[in-house]
Residue, then its C-alpha position, 0 to 999 in steps of 0.5 A: m721661286n718659279s712663277m707659271n703662266i697659263h701655258a705652263v699650268l696646262k702642261h702640269l695639270p690634266h684639267r681643262y675648261p670648265f674644270l681648270l681652276i688655276d689661272r697663274v702660279l705666282s710662286c712655287e718652292p718645290g717641296k715647300q709651298i705654292v701660291a696660285l691665282k684663280n680669277v673668278t668671273i661671272n662666266e663660270p658655269f656654276f654661277e648659272g645655278h649657284f645662285p642666279r640672283y646672288p652668284v657665290m662660288p661653291g665651297v667645293m670648287i674653292v677646295e678643288a682649286l686648292a687641290q689643283a694648286s697642290a697637284l701643281l706643287s706635287f708635280k713641281t716637287m717630283e719634277a714631273q708633268v702630266d702623262e697619259e698613264s696616270v691620274y692625280y687623285f684627291v683622297g681626303i679633305d679634313k678641317a675644311r672651313f668656309k669663312k666668306p663668300v667668293t663672288p664674281g670679280d674676286a681674285l682668289r689667292l690659293e696658298v698651299s704648303l706641303r706638310r708631308y709625303l708618306r707612302g705615296i700620299w701627299k698631305f697639304w694645308g691650303v688657304a684661300t684668300v680674297e684681298g688678304v681676307l681668309v675665305a676658306e681653308a682645308e687640309l688636303m690629301c692627294t695621290v698619284r696612281a697609274l691608270k692600269d692599277i685603278s682601271g684593271r687594264 
């Protein structure tokens, strides 16, 4: 069970501020599951407009955090790191449900399990909790593509 600090996360994800939504990996079992953490602060750029008088983390950002955790699990499973020649795409979201709002000061725990890998498509089940309370869940599908294949170059 591998944990990862922010420096290791940055080696495995191409995302950077303000779009990096993983602060730490608490545990990772390649080919099985990952548990990651996002510390939600009032300094997040989306809180300026969502909503100024009662800041709530947008559901789409929670799902993106789950997708980033799934990307880390994929890279650890493939024993690969981010490279300049490929991109990790989110290709589908199913069964997304939002149960409770996430607000500044919350520690968003992201638990993602690998359901299957078939023909280049990774399928995951992701659950987000705050202090043990379910706040969101979704089925995620992702893939890795070579930039030359998608850009036509």
